MIDOSE-1310 file (N, C-alpha, C; in nm, 2 decimals, decimal comma, always signed):
residues 241
mney	+1,24/+1,50/-1,43/+1,19/+1,38/-1,37/+1,06/+1,33/-1,44; +0,97/+1,43/-1,47/+0,85/+1,38/-1,55/+0,88/+1,32/-1,68; +0,98/+1,38/-1,75/+1,02/+1,32/-1,88/+1,08/+1,19/-1,86; +1,16/+1,17/-1,75/+1,22/+1,04/-1,73/+1,12/+0,93/-1,70
tael	+1,02/+0,96/-1,62/+0,91/+0,86/-1,59/+0,83/+0,83/-1,72; +0,81/+0,93/-1,80/+0,73/+0,91/-1,93/+0,81/+0,82/-2,02; +0,95/+0,84/-2,02/+1,03/+0,75/-2,11/+1,03/+0,61/-2,05; +1,04/+0,59/-1,92/+1,03/+0,46/-1,86/+0,91/+0,39/-1,90
treh	+0,79/+0,46/-1,90/+0,67/+0,40/-1,94/+0,67/+0,36/-2,08; +0,72/+0,44/-2,17/+0,73/+0,41/-2,31/+0,82/+0,29/-2,34; +0,93/+0,28/-2,26/+1,02/+0,17/-2,28/+0,97/+0,03/-2,23; +0,88/+0,04/-2,14/+0,82/-0,08/-2,08/+0,67/-0,08/-2,08
pgrf	+0,62/-0,09/-2,20/+0,47/-0,09/-2,21/+0,41/-0,21/-2,14; +0,30/-0,18/-2,08/+0,23/-0,29/-2,01/+0,28/-0,31/-1,87; +0,39/-0,24/-1,83/+0,45/-0,27/-1,70/+0,44/-0,14/-1,61; +0,46/-0,02/-1,66/+0,45/+0,10/-1,58/+0,35/+0,20/-1,64
gnfv	+0,31/+0,28/-1,55/+0,24/+0,41/-1,59/+0,31/+0,52/-1,51; +0,26/+0,64/-1,53/+0,33/+0,75/-1,46/+0,24/+0,86/-1,42; +0,26/+0,91/-1,30/+0,21/+1,03/-1,25/+0,31/+1,14/-1,25; +0,28/+1,26/-1,29/+0,37/+1,37/-1,29/+0,36/+1,45/-1,17
slpl	+0,47/+1,52/-1,14/+0,47/+1,62/-1,03/+0,46/+1,76/-1,09; +0,40/+1,85/-1,01/+0,37/+1,98/-1,05/+0,45/+2,08/-0,96; +0,50/+2,19/-1,02/+0,58/+2,29/-0,94/+0,50/+2,38/-0,86; +0,41/+2,33/-0,78/+0,34/+2,41/-0,69/+0,43/+2,47/-0,58
pdvd	+0,39/+2,58/-0,52/+0,27/+2,66/-0,54/+0,27/+2,76/-0,66; +0,36/+2,74/-0,75/+0,37/+2,82/-0,88/+0,25/+2,78/-0,97; +0,14/+2,86/-0,97/+0,02/+2,82/-1,04/+0,05/+2,82/-1,19; +0,11/+2,93/-1,24/+0,14/+2,94/-1,38/+0,23/+2,82/-1,43
gale	+0,33/+2,79/-1,35/+0,42/+2,68/-1,39/+0,34/+2,55/-1,38; +0,25/+2,53/-1,29/+0,18/+2,41/-1,28/+0,08/+2,39/-1,39; +0,02/+2,50/-1,44/-0,07/+2,49/-1,56/+0,01/+2,45/-1,68; +0,13/+2,51/-1,69/+0,21/+2,48/-1,81/+0,25/+2,33/-1,81
eirf	+0,29/+2,28/-1,69/+0,33/+2,14/-1,67/+0,22/+2,05/-1,69; +0,09/+2,08/-1,65/-0,02/+2,00/-1,68/-0,04/+1,98/-1,83; -0,04/+2,09/-1,90/-0,05/+2,08/-2,05/+0,06/+1,99/-2,11; +0,18/+2,01/-2,07/+0,29/+1,93/-2,12/+0,28/+1,78/-2,08
afdt	+0,24/+1,76/-1,96/+0,22/+1,62/-1,91/+0,12/+1,54/-1,98; +0,00/+1,60/-2,00/-0,11/+1,53/-2,06/-0,10/+1,53/-2,22; -0,06/+1,64/-2,27/-0,06/+1,65/-2,42/+0,06/+1,59/-2,48; +0,17/+1,60/-2,42/+0,30/+1,55/-2,47/+0,35/+1,42/-2,41
lrad	+0,35/+1,42/-2,28/+0,40/+1,30/-2,21/+0,30/+1,19/-2,20; +0,17/+1,22/-2,22/+0,06/+1,12/-2,20/+0,06/+1,06/-2,06; +0,07/+1,15/-1,96/+0,07/+1,10/-1,83/-0,06/+1,04/-1,79; -0,06/+0,95/-1,69/-0,18/+0,88/-1,63/-0,24/+0,97/-1,53
gvtl	-0,17/+1,06/-1,47/-0,23/+1,15/-1,37/-0,12/+1,24/-1,31; -0,16/+1,30/-1,20/-0,06/+1,39/-1,13/-0,05/+1,35/-0,98; +0,06/+1,38/-0,92/+0,08/+1,36/-0,78/+0,09/+1,50/-0,71; +0,01/+1,52/-0,61/+0,01/+1,64/-0,53/+0,05/+1,61/-0,38
ltht	+0,14/+1,68/-0,33/+0,17/+1,67/-0,19/+0,05/+1,74/-0,11; +0,04/+1,70/+0,02/-0,07/+1,76/+0,10/-0,05/+1,91/+0,11; +0,07/+1,96/+0,11/+0,09/+2,10/+0,10/+0,23/+2,12/+0,04; +0,25/+2,24/-0,01/+0,38/+2,28/-0,06/+0,42/+2,42/+0,00
hgvy	+0,52/+2,42/+0,09/+0,56/+2,54/+0,16/+0,44/+2,60/+0,24; +0,36/+2,51/+0,29/+0,25/+2,56/+0,37/+0,13/+2,60/+0,30; +0,13/+2,58/+0,17/+0,01/+2,61/+0,09/-0,07/+2,48/+0,07; -0,18/+2,47/+0,14/-0,26/+2,35/+0,14/-0,36/+2,35/+0,02
lgee	-0,41/+2,24/-0,02/-0,48/+2,22/-0,14/-0,61/+2,30/-0,15; -0,67/+2,34/-0,04/-0,80/+2,41/-0,05/-0,78/+2,56/-0,07; -0,65/+2,61/-0,08/-0,63/+2,75/-0,09/-0,68/+2,81/-0,22; -0,74/+2,92/-0,22/-0,81/+2,98/-0,34/-0,71/+3,00/-0,45
rlep	-0,59/+3,03/-0,42/-0,49/+3,05/-0,53/-0,47/+2,93/-0,62; -0,50/+2,81/-0,57/-0,48/+2,69/-0,65/-0,61/+2,65/-0,73; -0,71/+2,74/-0,73/-0,83/+2,71/-0,80/-0,81/+2,69/-0,95; -0,73/+2,77/-1,02/-0,70/+2,74/-1,17/-0,64/+2,60/-1,19
vfae	-0,56/+2,56/-1,10/-0,50/+2,42/-1,12/-0,61/+2,31/-1,11; -0,69/+2,32/-1,01/-0,80/+2,22/-1,00/-0,90/+2,23/-1,11; -0,92/+2,35/-1,16/-1,02/+2,37/-1,27/-0,96/+2,30/-1,40; -0,83/+2,31/-1,42/-0,77/+2,25/-1,54/-0,77/+2,10/-1,52
ldrr	-0,74/+2,05/-1,40/-0,73/+1,91/-1,38/-0,88/+1,85/-1,39; -0,97/+1,92/-1,34/-1,11/+1,88/-1,36/-1,15/+1,87/-1,51; -1,11/+1,97/-1,58/-1,15/+1,97/-1,72/-1,09/+1,85/-1,79; -0,98/+1,80/-1,75/-0,91/+1,69/-1,81/-0,96/+1,56/-1,74
ravv	-1,04/+1,56/-1,65/-1,09/+1,44/-1,57/-0,97/+1,37/-1,52; -0,88/+1,44/-1,46/-0,75/+1,39/-1,42/-0,76/+1,30/-1,30; -0,67/+1,20/-1,29/-0,65/+1,13/-1,17/-0,55/+1,21/-1,09; -0,58/+1,23/-0,96/-0,49/+1,31/-0,87/-0,46/+1,23/-0,75
flhp	-0,33/+1,19/-0,75/-0,28/+1,10/-0,64/-0,22/+1,20/-0,53; -0,27/+1,18/-0,41/-0,22/+1,26/-0,30/-0,11/+1,19/-0,22; -0,02/+1,26/-0,17/+0,08/+1,20/-0,07/+0,11/+1,30/+0,03; +0,12/+1,25/+0,16/+0,15/+1,35/+0,27/+0,30/+1,39/+0,27
tspl	+0,32/+1,50/+0,34/+0,45/+1,54/+0,37/+0,45/+1,59/+0,52; +0,56/+1,64/+0,57/+0,56/+1,68/+0,71/+0,48/+1,81/+0,72; +0,39/+1,82/+0,82/+0,32/+1,95/+0,84/+0,41/+2,06/+0,89; +0,37/+2,18/+0,88/+0,44/+2,29/+0,94/+0,44/+2,27/+1,09
gweq	+0,56/+2,30/+1,15/+0,57/+2,28/+1,29/+0,60/+2,14/+1,34; +0,63/+2,05/+1,24/+0,66/+1,91/+1,28/+0,77/+1,90/+1,38; +0,86/+2,00/+1,39/+0,97/+1,99/+1,48/+0,92/+1,98/+1,62; +0,81/+2,04/+1,65/+0,75/+2,03/+1,78/+0,64/+1,91/+1,79
salg	+0,56/+1,90/+1,69/+0,45/+1,81/+1,70/+0,49/+1,66/+1,69; +0,60/+1,63/+1,62/+0,65/+1,49/+1,61/+0,71/+1,44/+1,73; +0,75/+1,53/+1,83/+0,80/+1,49/+1,96/+0,93/+1,40/+1,94; +1,00/+1,43/+1,83/+1,13/+1,36/+1,81/+1,11/+1,22/+1,75
rprp	+0,99/+1,18/+1,72/+0,96/+1,04/+1,67/+0,95/+1,05/+1,51; +0,95/+0,93/+1,45/+0,95/+0,94/+1,30/+0,82/+1,00/+1,25; +0,84/+1,10/+1,16/+0,73/+1,17/+1,10/+0,63/+1,09/+1,03; +0,67/+0,99/+0,95/+0,57/+0,90/+0,88/+0,48/+0,83/+0,97
mvey	+0,51/+0,80/+1,10/+0,43/+0,72/+1,19/+0,30/+0,79/+1,21; +0,29/+0,92/+1,25/+0,17/+0,98/+1,28/+0,15/+1,11/+1,20; +0,26/+1,19/+1,18/+0,24/+1,32/+1,12/+0,19/+1,31/+0,98; +0,23/+1,21/+0,90/+0,19/+1,20/+0,77/+0,04/+1,17/+0,75
vfdt	-0,01/+1,07/+0,84/-0,15/+1,04/+0,82/-0,24/+1,15/+0,87; -0,19/+1,23/+0,97/-0,28/+1,34/+1,01/-0,27/+1,46/+0,90; -0,15/+1,47/+0,83/-0,15/+1,57/+0,73/-0,24/+1,53/+0,61; -0,25/+1,40/+0,58/-0,34/+1,36/+0,48/-0,48/+1,40/+0,52
arav	-0,52/+1,37/+0,64/-0,66/+1,41/+0,69/-0,68/+1,56/+0,68; -0,57/+1,64/+0,72/-0,58/+1,78/+0,71/-0,60/+1,83/+0,57; -0,53/+1,77/+0,47/-0,54/+1,82/+0,33/-0,67/+1,78/+0,27; -0,72/+1,66/+0,29/-0,84/+1,61/+0,23/-0,96/+1,69/+0,30
tdlv	-0,96/+1,71/+0,43/-1,06/+1,79/+0,49/-1,06/+1,93/+0,44; -0,95/+1,99/+0,41/-0,94/+2,12/+0,35/-1,01/+2,12/+0,21; -0,98/+2,02/+0,13/-1,05/+2,01/+0,00/-1,20/+2,00/+0,02; -1,25/+1,93/+0,12/-1,39/+1,92/+0,14/-1,45/+2,05/+0,19
magv	-1,39/+2,11/+0,29/-1,44/+2,23/+0,35/-1,43/+2,35/+0,25; -1,33/+2,35/+0,17/-1,32/+2,46/+0,07/-1,41/+2,44/-0,05; -1,47/+2,33/-0,06/-1,56/+2,31/-0,18/-1,49/+2,27/-0,31; -1,37/+2,23/-0,30/-1,29/+2,20/-0,42/-1,35/+2,07/-0,49
ltrh	-1,39/+1,98/-0,41/-1,44/+1,85/-0,47/-1,58/+1,87/-0,53; -1,66/+1,95/-0,47/-1,79/+1,98/-0,53/-1,79/+2,07/-0,65; -1,69/+2,16/-0,65/-1,68/+2,25/-0,77/-1,62/+2,17/-0,89; -1,55/+2,07/-0,86/-1,47/+1,99/-0,97/-1,50/+1,84/-0,96
pslr	-1,62/+1,81/-0,99/-1,67/+1,67/-0,97/-1,60/+1,57/-1,06; -1,53/+1,61/-1,17/-1,47/+1,52/-1,26/-1,33/+1,47/-1,21; -1,28/+1,54/-1,10/-1,15/+1,49/-1,04/-1,17/+1,35/-0,99; -1,06/+1,27/-1,01/-1,06/+1,14/-0,95/-0,94/+1,13/-0,86
vivp	-0,97/+1,14/-0,73/-0,87/+1,16/-0,63/-0,84/+1,03/-0,56; -0,71/+1,00/-0,55/-0,66/+0,88/-0,47/-0,60/+0,93/-0,34; -0,65/+0,88/-0,23/-0,59/+0,91/-0,10/-0,51/+0,80/-0,05; -0,39/+0,82/+0,00/-0,30/+0,71/+0,03/-0,33/+0,66/+0,18
hcgg	-0,26/+0,54/+0,21/-0,26/+0,49/+0,34/-0,40/+0,47/+0,40; -0,49/+0,41/+0,32/-0,62/+0,38/+0,36/-0,70/+0,50/+0,42; -0,66/+0,62/+0,37/-0,72/+0,74/+0,42/-0,66/+0,80/+0,54; -0,56/+0,73/+0,60/-0,50/+0,78/+0,72/-0,61/+0,77/+0,83
vlpv	-0,63/+0,88/+0,90/-0,73/+0,88/+1,01/-0,87/+0,93/+0,96; -0,89/+0,95/+0,83/-1,01/+1,00/+0,78/-1,13/+0,91/+0,81; -1,12/+0,78/+0,79/-1,24/+0,69/+0,82/-1,30/+0,71/+0,96; -1,22/+0,74/+1,06/-1,27/+0,75/+1,19/-1,31/+0,90/+1,22
ladr	-1,27/+0,99/+1,14/-1,30/+1,13/+1,16/-1,41/+1,18/+1,07; -1,46/+1,10/+0,97/-1,55/+1,14/+0,87/-1,68/+1,20/+0,93; -1,73/+1,14/+1,03/-1,86/+1,19/+1,09/-1,83/+1,32/+1,16; -1,72/+1,33/+1,22/-1,68/+1,46/+1,30/-1,67/+1,57/+1,20
vdef	-1,60/+1,55/+1,09/-1,58/+1,65/+0,98/-1,72/+1,69/+0,93; -1,80/+1,59/+0,90/-1,94/+1,62/+0,85/-2,02/+1,70/+0,95; -2,01/+1,68/+1,07/-2,08/+1,75/+1,17/-2,03/+1,90/+1,18; -1,90/+1,92/+1,17/-1,85/+2,05/+1,18/-1,88/+2,13/+1,05
mrlf	-1,89/+2,06/+0,94/-1,92/+2,12/+0,81/-2,06/+2,17/+0,82; -2,15/+2,10/+0,88/-2,29/+2,14/+0,89/-2,30/+2,26/+0,98; -2,22/+2,26/+1,09/-2,23/+2,37/+1,19/-2,17/+2,50/+1,14; -2,06/+2,49/+1,06/-1,99/+2,62/+1,03/-1,99/+2,66/+0,88
lpaq	-2,04/+2,58/+0,79/-2,05/+2,63/+0,65/-2,20/+2,66/+0,62; -2,22/+2,77/+0,55/-2,36/+2,81/+0,51/-2,42/+2,70/+0,42; -2,55/+2,68/+0,44/-2,63/+2,59/+0,36/-2,63/+2,64/+0,22; -2,62/+2,54/+0,12/-2,62/+2,57/-0,02/-2,75/+2,53/-0,08
vppa	-2,79/+2,60/-0,19/-2,91/+2,57/-0,26/-2,87/+2,56/-0,41; -2,89/+2,44/-0,47/-2,93/+2,31/-0,41/-2,82/+2,26/-0,31; -2,86/+2,17/-0,22/-2,76/+2,12/-0,12/-2,65/+2,05/-0,19; -2,53/+2,08/-0,14/-2,41/+2,02/-0,19/-2,39/+1,88/-0,11
pdav	-2,32/+1,79/-0,17/-2,29/+1,66/-0,10/-2,23/+1,69/+0,03; -2,27/+1,62/+0,14/-2,21/+1,64/+0,27/-2,07/+1,58/+0,27; -2,00/+1,60/+0,38/-1,86/+1,55/+0,39/-1,84/+1,40/+0,37; -1,93/+1,33/+0,43/-1,92/+1,18/+0,42/-1,94/+1,14/+0,27
qqlr	-2,04/+1,20/+0,21/-2,06/+1,17/+0,06/-1,94/+1,20/-0,02; -1,88/+1,31/+0,01/-1,76/+1,35/-0,07/-1,65/+1,25/-0,05; -1,63/+1,21/+0,08/-1,52/+1,12/+0,11/-1,55/+0,98/+0,05; -1,67/+0,95/+0,04/-1,71/+0,82/-0,02/-1,68/+0,82/-0,17
glyy	-1,67/+0,94/-0,23/-1,65/+0,95/-0,38/-1,50/+0,94/-0,41; -1,41/+0,94/-0,32/-1,27/+0,93/-0,34/-1,22/+0,78/-0,35; -1,10/+0,77/-0,40/-1,03/+0,64/-0,40/-0,93/+0,63/-0,29; -0,90/+0,51/-0,24/-0,80/+0,50/-0,13/-0,71/+0,38/-0,16
dtag	-0,58/+0,40/-0,13/-0,49/+0,28/-0,15/-0,45/+0,22/-0,02; -0,39/+0,10/-0,03/-0,36/+0,02/+0,09/-0,22/+0,03/+0,13; -0,15/+0,13/+0,09/-0,01/+0,15/+0,13/+0,00/+0,16/+0,28; +0,10/+0,11/+0,34/+0,12/+0,11/+0,48/+0,06/-0,01/+0,55
tafp	+0,03/+0,00/+0,67/-0,02/-0,11/+0,75/-0,17/-0,12/+0,74; -0,21/-0,19/+0,63/-0,35/-0,19/+0,59/-0,43/-0,28/+0,68; -0,37/-0,39/+0,73/-0,44/-0,49/+0,81/-0,36/-0,51/+0,94; -0,43/-0,54/+1,05/-0,57/-0,59/+1,05/-0,68/-0,49/+1,08
rqvp	-0,64/-0,36/+1,10/-0,74/-0,26/+1,14/-0,78/-0,15/+1,04; -0,68/-0,11/+0,96/-0,71/+0,01/+0,88/-0,81/-0,01/+0,77; -0,79/-0,12/+0,69/-0,89/-0,15/+0,58/-1,03/-0,17/+0,64; -1,05/-0,25/+0,74/-1,18/-0,27/+0,80/-1,25/-0,13/+0,84
alln	-1,17/-0,04/+0,89/-1,22/+0,09/+0,92/-1,26/+0,17/+0,80; -1,17/+0,15/+0,69/-1,20/+0,22/+0,57/-1,33/+0,17/+0,50; -1,35/+0,04/+0,51/-1,47/-0,02/+0,45/-1,60/+0,02/+0,53; -1,59/+0,08/+0,64/-1,71/+0,14/+0,71/-1,74/+0,27/+0,65
lvep	-1,65/+0,33/+0,56/-1,67/+0,46/+0,50/-1,70/+0,44/+0,35; -1,63/+0,35/+0,28/-1,64/+0,34/+0,13/-1,67/+0,20/+0,09; -1,72/+0,19/-0,03/-1,75/+0,06/-0,09/-1,62/+0,00/-0,14; -1,61/-0,13/-0,15/-1,49/-0,20/-0,19/-1,43/-0,16/-0,33
drvl	-1,52/-0,10/-0,42/-1,47/-0,06/-0,55/-1,39/+0,06/-0,55; -1,38/+0,12/-0,43/-1,30/+0,25/-0,41/-1,16/+0,22/-0,36; -1,12/+0,09/-0,34/-0,99/+0,06/-0,28/-0,90/+0,01/-0,38; -0,77/+0,06/-0,38/-0,67/+0,03/-0,47/-0,55/-0,03/-0,39
fgsd	-0,47/-0,11/-0,46/-0,34/-0,16/-0,40/-0,24/-0,05/-0,40; -0,16/-0,04/-0,29/-0,05/+0,05/-0,28/+0,06/-0,02/-0,19; +0,18/+0,00/-0,23/+0,29/-0,07/-0,15/+0,37/+0,02/-0,07; +0,38/+0,15/-0,11/+0,46/+0,25/-0,04/+0,61/+0,22/-0,07
ycwt	+0,64/+0,13/-0,15/+0,78/+0,11/-0,19/+0,83/+0,23/-0,27; +0,94/+0,29/-0,26/+1,06/+0,23/-0,19/+1,08/+0,29/-0,05; +0,99/+0,38/-0,01/+1,01/+0,43/+0,13/+0,98/+0,32/+0,23; +0,89/+0,23/+0,20/+0,88/+0,11/+0,29/+0,98/+0,01/+0,24
ppal	+1,07/-0,04/+0,33/+1,17/-0,14/+0,29/+1,11/-0,26/+0,23; +1,18/-0,33/+0,13/+1,12/-0,44/+0,06/+1,07/-0,55/+0,16; +1,14/-0,58/+0,26/+1,09/-0,69/+0,35/+0,96/-0,65/+0,42; +0,95/-0,53/+0,46/+0,82/-0,48/+0,52/+0,71/-0,47/+0,42
adah	+0,74/-0,43/+0,29/+0,64/-0,43/+0,19/+0,59/-0,57/+0,16; +0,68/-0,67/+0,16/+0,64/-0,81/+0,14/+0,55/-0,85/+0,25; +0,58/-0,81/+0,38/+0,49/-0,85/+0,49/+0,36/-0,79/+0,48; +0,35/-0,66/+0,43/+0,22/-0,60/+0,41/+0,14/-0,67/+0,30
iaai	+0,21/-0,71/+0,19/+0,14/-0,78/+0,09/+0,09/-0,92/+0,14; +0,17/-0,99/+0,22/+0,12/-1,11/+0,27/+0,00/-1,10/+0,36; -0,01/-0,99/+0,44/-0,12/-0,96/+0,52/-0,25/-0,94/+0,43; -0,23/-0,87/+0,32/-0,34/-0,84/+0,23/-0,39/-0,97/+0,17
daae	-0,29/-1,06/+0,13/-0,33/-1,19/+0,07/-0,40/-1,28/+0,17; -0,37/-1,26/+0,30/-0,43/-1,35/+0,40/-0,57/-1,30/+0,44; -0,60/-1,17/+0,41/-0,72/-1,11/+0,46/-0,84/-1,16/+0,37; -0,96/-1,17/+0,43/-1,08/-1,21/+0,36/-1,12/-1,09/+0,27
spvg	-1,16/-1,12/+0,15/-1,21/-1,02/+0,06/-1,35/-0,98/+0,10; -1,39/-0,85/+0,08/-1,53/-0,81/+0,11/-1,62/-0,85/+0,00; -1,57/-0,90/-0,11/-1,65/-0,93/-0,23/-1,64/-1,08/-0,25; -1,75/-1,15/-0,26/-1,75/-1,29/-0,28/-1,70/-1,33/-0,41
gatw	-1,62/-1,44/-0,42/-1,56/-1,48/-0,54/-1,44/-1,40/-0,59; -1,39/-1,31/-0,51/-1,28/-1,23/-0,54/-1,17/-1,23/-0,43; -1,05/-1,21/-0,46/-0,94/-1,19/-0,37/-0,91/-1,04/-0,36; -0,84/-1,00/-0,26/-0,80/-0,86/-0,26/-0,72/-0,82/-0,38
rslt	-0,64/-0,92/-0,44/-0,56/-0,89/-0,56/-0,65/-0,87/-0,68; -0,75/-0,96/-0,70/-0,83/-0,94/-0,81/-0,92/-0,82/-0,80; -0,97/-0,79/-0,68/-1,06/-0,68/-0,65/-0,99/-0,55/-0,68; -0,87/-0,53/-0,63/-0,80/-0,40/-0,65/-0,75/-0,39/-0,79
tvna	-0,72/-0,50/-0,86/-0,68/-0,50/-1,00/-0,80/-0,45/-1,09; -0,91/-0,50/-1,06/-1,03/-0,46/-1,14/-1,06/-0,31/-1,11; -1,04/-0,27/-0,99/-1,07/-0,13/-0,95/-0,97/-0,04/-1,03; -0,84/-0,08/-1,03/-0,74/+0,00/-1,10/-0,76/+0,00/-1,25
erlf	-0,80/-0,11/-1,31/-0,83/-0,11/-1,45/-0,95/-0,02/-1,49; -1,04/-0,01/-1,40/-1,16/+0,08/-1,42/-1,11/+0,23/-1,42; -1,02/+0,26/-1,33/-0,97/+0,39/-1,32/-0,87/+0,43/-1,43; -0,80/+0,33/-1,48/-0,70/+0,35/-1,58/-0,73/+0,26/-1,70
pgrs	-0,83/+0,28/-1,77/-0,86/+0,19/-1,88/-0,75/+0,19/-1,99; -0,72/+0,08/-2,04/-0,61/+0,07/-2,14/-0,48/+0,06/-2,08; -0,47/+0,06/-1,95/-0,34/+0,05/-1,88/-0,32/-0,08/-1,81; -0,38/-0,19/-1,86/-0,38/-0,32/-1,80/-0,24/-0,37/-1,79
r	-0,20/-0,42/-1,67/-0,07/-0,48/-1,65/-0,08/-0,61/-1,57
């Protein structure tokens, strides 16, 4: 699959880029694939699920993977999957509706609480779906971090500071409420466009894009299209499309 997406990118320069998948929780296999992806396939970044077989991203066994990604200043795109026990927690309703956004919050909070982001400051992490529920939970996570984690010398960035250092895409129902909530947490230069196609049907993706186009930009003289384009070009220099 990674070789296919790399070939697609080569065949259509200026149109596509590619993120590669890693065979987690196999750490040795993931390290081998990272080397192949960046040194041979010239990947733009990697995609990580919020967990693989119940192994969440803050687990100590994954430390070599994040150390290597940090060394390469890699872009790491996160995407949720169903949490363990979804058969009960989803209550028979579609998992992407609620389960996915909460698993995003669970995984990112795990990265924060485990210190992954502070140990590896060169990681450039993209969180999907406007951060899910993170914008409204950020202060709560920060409070619990102060209560339950030992103080560090020198002080590490708090949870809110760490969340502000991530990137967030607009996939899903970004307006009228999710993006305004996100902008209470991060600056506009941290927001990227995302469509969630093909899991979001084309007609619904078009409706989401129309809502983005109709929304007022937080930056004077810019539209949401121009703003997110500039943000993406800054994150992926040389990949202008």
